[in-house]
C-alpha positions as CSV (number, residue, x, y, z in Angstrom):
1,M,82.3,106.7,39.7
2,S,82.5,103.6,41.9
3,D,80.3,103.0,44.9
4,W,80.6,100.8,48.0
5,Q,79.5,97.7,46.1
6,D,82.4,98.0,43.7
7,R,84.9,98.3,46.6
8,V,83.7,95.3,48.6
9,R,85.8,92.2,47.8
10,P,84.0,88.8,47.4
11,Y,86.3,87.0,49.9
12,I,88.6,87.3,52.8
13,K,92.2,85.9,52.4
14,L,94.6,85.3,55.2
15,T,98.3,84.6,54.6
16,S,100.4,83.4,57.6
17,P,104.0,84.6,58.1
18,K,105.3,81.4,56.4
19,G,103.0,81.8,53.5
20,Q,100.1,79.4,54.3
21,V,96.9,80.7,52.7
22,F,93.3,80.5,54.0
23,K,90.1,81.7,52.4
24,P,87.3,81.1,54.9
25,G,83.9,82.7,54.8
26,W,83.2,86.0,56.5
27,K,79.9,87.9,57.0
28,G,81.0,90.9,59.0
29,D,82.4,92.2,62.3
30,E,82.3,95.4,64.3
31,I,85.6,97.4,64.4
32,T,86.2,99.6,67.4
33,V,88.6,102.6,67.5
34,A,89.7,103.5,71.0
35,K,91.4,106.5,72.5
36,R,93.8,106.3,75.4
37,V,92.4,109.0,77.7
38,G,93.6,109.9,81.2
39,R,90.6,111.1,83.2
40,H,91.3,113.3,86.3
41,A,88.6,114.4,88.7
42,Y,89.0,117.2,91.3
43,P,87.1,117.7,94.5
44,G,84.4,120.3,94.2
45,V,84.7,120.6,90.5
46,D,82.1,119.4,88.1
47,K,83.2,117.2,85.2
48,E,86.7,115.8,84.6
49,V,89.9,116.8,82.9
50,A,90.8,114.7,79.9
51,Q,94.4,113.9,79.0
52,D,94.4,112.7,75.4
53,M,97.3,110.1,75.1
54,G,96.6,109.1,71.4
55,L,95.0,106.1,69.7
56,D,95.2,102.5,70.7
57,S,96.1,100.1,67.9
58,D,93.1,99.3,65.8
59,G,91.5,96.0,66.9
60,Y,90.1,93.6,64.3
61,P,87.7,90.9,65.5
62,L,87.3,88.4,62.7
63,T,84.6,85.7,62.8
64,L,85.8,83.1,60.2
65,L,83.6,80.4,58.7
66,F,85.2,77.2,57.5
67,E,82.7,75.3,55.3
68,G,82.7,72.1,53.3
69,P,83.6,68.5,53.8
70,D,87.1,69.4,55.2
71,N,86.0,72.2,57.4
72,D,87.3,70.5,60.5
73,L,90.7,69.8,59.0
74,E,91.0,73.3,57.5
75,S,90.0,75.1,60.7
76,K,92.5,72.9,62.6
77,R,95.2,73.8,60.1
78,F,94.4,77.5,60.6
79,L,94.9,77.3,64.4
80,K,98.1,75.3,63.9
81,A,99.4,78.2,61.8
82,W,99.1,80.5,64.8
83,A,102.4,79.0,66.0
84,E,104.2,81.0,63.3
85,R,105.8,84.2,64.6
86,G,105.1,87.5,63.0
87,V,102.5,89.6,61.2
88,W,99.8,88.1,58.9
89,T,98.8,89.6,55.6
90,I,95.0,89.8,55.3
91,V,93.0,90.9,52.3
92,H,89.9,92.2,54.1
93,P,86.6,92.4,52.1
94,V,85.9,96.0,53.3
95,D,89.3,97.5,54.4
96,G,91.6,96.0,51.8
97,T,95.1,94.7,52.6
98,L,95.9,94.8,56.3
99,Y,99.0,93.6,58.2
100,L,97.7,92.3,61.5
101,Q,99.1,90.6,64.6
102,P,97.0,87.6,65.8
103,L,96.1,87.7,69.5
104,T,93.5,85.1,70.3
105,A,91.5,82.4,68.5
106,T,88.6,80.2,69.6
107,R,87.5,77.2,67.5
108,A,83.9,76.1,68.1
109,N,83.4,72.4,67.4
110,Q,79.7,71.7,66.9
111,P,79.5,68.5,64.8
112,I,75.9,67.8,65.8
113,R,74.4,71.3,65.2
114,S,76.6,72.4,62.3
115,G,78.7,69.5,61.0
116,N,79.4,71.2,57.7
117,L,80.6,74.4,59.4
118,T,83.3,75.3,61.9
119,T,83.4,78.8,63.3
120,V,86.7,80.4,64.5
121,T,86.4,83.6,66.5
122,S,89.6,85.5,66.4
123,N,91.0,88.8,67.6
124,W,93.8,90.8,65.9
125,M,95.6,94.1,66.3
126,E,97.2,96.4,63.8
127,P,100.8,97.1,65.0
128,L,103.1,99.9,64.2
129,P,105.3,99.2,61.1
130,D,108.7,97.7,61.9
131,S,110.4,100.9,60.9
132,A,108.7,102.7,63.7
133,V,109.9,100.3,66.4
134,A,113.4,100.2,67.8
135,S,115.0,96.9,68.8
136,S,114.2,95.5,72.2
137,A,117.8,96.1,73.5
138,D,117.6,99.8,72.4
139,S,114.2,100.2,73.9
140,A,115.2,98.7,77.2
141,S,118.2,101.2,77.3
142,D,115.7,104.0,76.6
143,V,113.6,102.8,79.6
144,D,116.6,102.8,81.9
145,A,117.6,106.3,80.8
146,A,114.1,107.6,81.2
147,A,113.8,106.0,84.6
148,A,117.0,107.7,85.7
149,S,115.7,111.0,84.5
150,V,112.5,110.5,86.6
151,S,114.6,109.7,89.6
152,D,116.8,112.8,89.2
153,A,113.8,115.1,88.5
154,S,111.9,113.7,91.5
155,A,114.9,114.2,93.8
156,G,115.4,117.7,92.6
157,A,111.7,118.5,93.1
158,L,111.8,117.2,96.7
159,A,114.9,119.2,97.5
160,A,113.4,122.4,96.0
161,S,110.1,122.2,97.8
162,I,111.0,120.9,101.3
163,V,111.2,123.4,104.2
164,Q,113.0,122.4,107.4
165,D,113.0,125.6,109.4
166,T,111.5,123.9,112.5
167,V,111.9,120.5,114.1
168,S,108.2,119.8,113.4
169,E,108.7,120.3,109.7
170,T,111.6,117.8,109.6
171,A,109.5,115.5,111.8
172,A,106.8,115.5,109.1
173,I,109.3,114.2,106.5
174,K,110.5,111.6,108.9
175,A,107.0,110.3,109.7
176,A,106.0,110.1,106.0
177,S,109.3,108.3,105.2
178,E,109.0,105.8,108.0
179,S,105.4,105.0,107.1
180,S,106.4,104.4,103.4
181,L,109.5,102.4,104.4
182,A,107.4,100.2,106.7
183,K,105.1,99.4,103.8
184,I,108.1,98.5,101.6
185,K,109.6,96.2,104.3
186,K,106.3,94.4,104.5
187,A,106.3,93.8,100.8
188,V,109.9,92.5,100.6
189,A,110.1,88.7,100.4
190,A,113.4,88.3,102.1
191,G,116.0,91.0,102.6
192,S,119.4,90.5,101.0
193,A,122.5,92.1,102.4
194,R,122.2,94.9,99.9
195,I,118.5,95.5,100.7
196,N,119.2,95.5,104.4
197,A,122.1,97.8,104.1
198,I,120.1,100.4,102.0
199,Q,117.2,100.2,104.5
200,A,119.7,100.9,107.4
201,Q,121.1,103.8,105.5
202,I,117.6,105.3,104.9
203,Q,116.9,104.9,108.6
204,E,120.1,106.8,109.4
205,T,119.3,109.6,106.9
206,I,115.8,110.2,108.3
207,S,117.1,110.3,111.8
208,E,119.1,113.4,111.0
209,T,117.9,117.0,111.7
210,P,117.9,118.7,109.3
211,M,117.5,115.8,106.9
212,D,119.5,115.4,103.6
213,V,116.5,115.0,101.4
214,L,118.7,114.5,98.2
215,S,120.3,111.5,99.9
216,L,117.0,110.2,101.0
217,A,115.6,110.3,97.4
218,G,118.6,108.6,96.0
219,E,118.5,105.8,98.7
220,V,114.8,105.2,98.2
221,T,115.3,104.8,94.5
222,Q,118.3,102.4,95.1
223,L,116.1,100.4,97.4
224,M,113.2,100.1,95.0
225,Q,115.4,99.1,92.1
226,S,117.3,96.4,94.2
227,P,117.4,93.0,92.5
228,G,115.2,90.5,94.4
229,L,113.3,93.2,96.3
230,I,110.0,91.3,95.5
231,A,110.0,87.6,94.6
232,G,108.0,86.0,91.7
233,A,107.6,86.1,88.0
234,V,107.9,89.5,86.3
235,E,104.1,90.0,85.9
236,A,103.5,89.2,89.6
237,R,106.3,91.6,90.6
238,V,104.8,94.4,88.6
239,Q,101.4,93.8,90.2
240,A,103.0,93.7,93.7
241,L,104.8,97.0,93.1
242,V,101.5,98.6,91.9
243,G,99.8,97.4,95.1
244,L,102.7,98.8,97.2
245,G,102.6,102.1,95.4
246,R,98.9,102.5,96.0
247,Q,99.4,101.8,99.7
248,I,102.1,104.5,99.8
249,L,99.7,107.0,98.0
250,A,97.2,106.4,100.8
251,D,99.5,108.4,103.1
252,L,98.9,111.6,101.3
253,P,97.3,114.2,103.5
254,A,93.6,114.8,102.8
255,A,94.3,118.6,102.7
256,L,97.0,121.1,103.6
257,S,95.8,122.6,106.8
258,F,98.7,123.5,109.1
259,G,101.7,125.0,107.4
260,F,104.7,123.3,105.9
261,Q,104.4,120.1,107.8
262,D,101.6,118.8,105.5
263,R,103.3,119.9,102.4
264,N,106.6,118.3,103.5
265,A,104.7,115.0,104.1
266,A,103.0,115.2,100.7
267,E,106.3,115.9,98.8
268,T,107.9,112.9,100.6
269,V,105.0,110.6,99.7
270,A,105.2,111.8,96.1
271,C,109.0,111.0,96.0
272,F,108.3,107.5,97.3
273,A,105.5,107.1,94.7
274,N,107.8,108.2,91.9
275,A,110.4,105.7,93.1
276,V,107.7,102.9,92.7
277,T,107.0,104.1,89.2
278,V,110.7,103.8,88.3
279,A,110.8,100.4,90.0
280,I,107.9,99.2,87.9
281,A,109.5,100.4,84.7
282,S,112.8,98.7,85.6
283,T,111.1,95.5,86.5
284,I,109.3,95.4,83.2
285,T,112.6,95.4,81.3
286,S,114.3,93.0,83.8
287,E,112.8,89.8,82.4
288,L,110.8,88.7,79.4
289,P,107.2,87.7,80.1
290,D,106.1,84.4,78.7
291,T,103.1,85.6,76.7
292,R,101.7,88.6,74.9
293,S,98.8,88.8,77.2
294,Q,101.2,89.1,80.2
295,A,103.1,91.9,78.4
296,L,99.9,93.8,77.7
297,S,98.8,93.2,81.3
298,M,102.1,94.8,82.6
299,L,101.6,97.8,80.4
300,S,98.1,98.3,81.6
301,A,99.2,98.0,85.2
302,F,102.0,100.5,84.7
303,R,99.6,103.0,83.0
304,S,96.9,102.5,85.6
305,Y,99.3,103.2,88.5
306,E,100.8,106.2,86.9
307,S,97.3,107.6,86.3
308,D,96.5,107.0,90.0
309,V,99.6,108.9,91.1
310,V,98.8,111.9,88.8
311,A,95.1,111.9,90.0
312,A,96.1,111.7,93.7
313,L,98.7,114.5,93.5
314,D,96.5,116.7,91.3
315,G,93.6,116.2,93.7
316,L,95.7,117.3,96.7
317,A,97.0,120.3,94.6
318,A,93.4,121.4,94.0
319,E,92.6,121.0,97.7
320,S,95.5,123.3,98.6
321,S,94.7,126.0,96.1
322,E,93.1,128.1,98.9
323,T,96.3,128.0,101.0
324,S,98.8,130.9,100.7
325,I,101.0,130.6,97.6
326,D,104.2,129.8,99.5
327,R,102.6,126.8,101.2
328,Q,100.6,125.3,98.3
329,F,101.3,121.9,97.0
330,F,101.6,121.8,93.2
331,G,101.9,118.1,92.5
332,H,104.4,117.1,89.8
333,G,106.5,120.0,88.6
334,G,107.4,120.6,85.0
335,A,110.7,118.6,85.1
336,V,109.0,115.5,86.7
337,T,106.0,115.7,84.4
338,D,108.3,115.8,81.3
339,A,110.4,112.9,82.6
340,L,107.4,110.8,83.4
341,A,106.0,111.4,79.9
342,A,109.3,110.2,78.4
343,L,109.2,107.1,80.7
344,R,105.6,106.3,79.6
345,A,106.6,106.4,76.0
346,S,109.8,104.3,76.4
347,V,107.9,101.6,78.4
348,S,105.3,101.4,75.7
349,A,107.9,101.2,73.0
350,Y,109.9,98.5,74.8
351,L,106.8,96.2,75.3
352,L,105.8,96.7,71.7
353,S,109.3,95.8,70.5
354,I,109.2,92.4,72.4
355,L,105.5,91.7,71.8
356,F,105.9,89.8,68.5
357,D,108.6,87.5,70.0
358,L,106.3,86.3,72.7
359,K,103.9,83.4,72.6
360,T,100.3,84.0,71.5
361,E,97.2,82.5,73.1
362,R,95.2,79.8,71.3
363,R,91.9,78.5,72.7
364,F,90.0,75.4,71.5
365,T,87.3,73.1,72.7
366,L,88.0,69.4,73.2
367,E,86.1,67.2,70.8
368,R,86.5,64.1,72.9
369,P,87.8,63.2,76.4
370,R,91.6,63.6,76.4
371,A,94.4,62.9,78.9
372,T,95.8,66.2,80.2
373,F,99.4,65.0,79.7
374,E,98.6,63.9,76.1
375,I,97.2,67.4,75.3
376,A,100.3,69.1,76.7
377,I,102.8,67.0,74.6
378,T,100.6,67.2,71.5
379,E,99.8,70.9,71.5
380,Y,103.3,72.1,72.6
381,P,106.6,71.3,70.9
382,A,107.4,68.8,73.6
383,T,110.3,66.5,73.7
384,A,111.3,63.8,76.2
385,E,113.3,66.5,78.0
386,T,110.6,69.2,78.0
387,A,107.5,67.1,78.5
388,D,107.2,67.7,82.2
389,Y,107.8,71.5,81.8
390,F,105.0,71.8,79.2
391,Y,102.6,69.6,81.2
392,D,103.2,71.8,84.3
393,L,102.7,74.9,82.1
394,F,99.4,73.5,80.6
395,C,98.0,72.7,84.1
396,R,99.0,76.1,85.5
397,S,97.7,78.2,82.6
398,N,94.4,76.3,82.6
399,K,94.1,76.4,86.4
400,L,93.5,72.6,86.6
401,I,92.8,71.0,89.9
402,G,92.0,67.5,91.3
403,R,91.2,64.9,88.6
404,Q,91.4,67.6,85.9
405,V,95.2,67.2,85.9
406,L,94.7,63.7,84.6
407,L,91.7,63.8,82.3
408,L,89.5,66.5,80.7
409,P,86.0,65.8,79.3
410,A,84.7,66.6,75.8
411,G,83.5,70.2,75.5
412,W,86.2,71.6,77.8
413,E,87.8,74.8,76.6
414,V,91.6,74.8,77.0
415,V,94.3,77.4,76.3
416,V,97.8,76.9,75.0
417,Y,100.6,79.4,74.3
418,V,102.4,78.9,71.0
């Protein structure tokens, strides 16, 4: 019967998508398995509720040791191979054959301290197999369909829960709507004719008594999904929407203390918050990000905001549990919860489907002083027509200022996206 010594392979072998083979040294790394867990705390209740959302992709940090007289050339060839798109085949000394997606690599050049050895610190992830991932076009359509379901479910929940038997109850909806609308107007870069028209229609709707809350919900969703609502690159727009949504959530009542007015206000804020969720999802599919790190950042922002909404609504629901049953606030109902779960899954699937077509990050340390423009045109596939673009990209992604845009010293770590 074999033991662990028989199962350990004497080498690590990495094969790039185009078939380049590398056999550096390797002495061990720590593998971390992580769970995605939504944690929800309730006032006055010890401990937290855990929402198990499954496993993250396994992350593989690999510290690779290139030795010998050509260690500098071989390690440089390895980093150049990161420009190849797709999954690498890796024969791991402990875990056998793996199919991993490269994420980041850092090459340490230390010719004085270790001239015969170059260490490359790299990070990888184990993706779903291709058969488990739909095309990006199909995945984007799934996001659109799931977003529409969230909008419909949220509008239905608002209409079913709102009570407008008195003027004060309608006034509570109006006050919450106007407060949220004011925050949206502040976030809008410059109102187009469409955006201005929808805002005017919302103002007209909330001035009515009783109010047509189904129309209100539809108009809010229309506004939040309007093209050009927030200016900037796709990642910046997602972050801006997350910030806007958190400002809207701050309007939730601290507790339900005086009848249906508070509950009406809470349901209205929840409707606006759900409209922001839908807007974030639609923004994510509206434009491809430049890099994988940006795609993962958007996914993290979306999940974080969604978790904040659930926690805020659940917290208020717990606070209202002592109120009479007909006046309690229950947070997201079953239809909204199911629709949001489908939206979460579709956003994740979409970003996974585009991830491998995006640029990956590569970091390295300059061995000698180099002109910034020379680095940009050397490290990127620059031509006479694209040199200025890549130079600007290099300066922005490395946050260069002053004389740094002209010359960088030896020992400076830079990042390029290939």
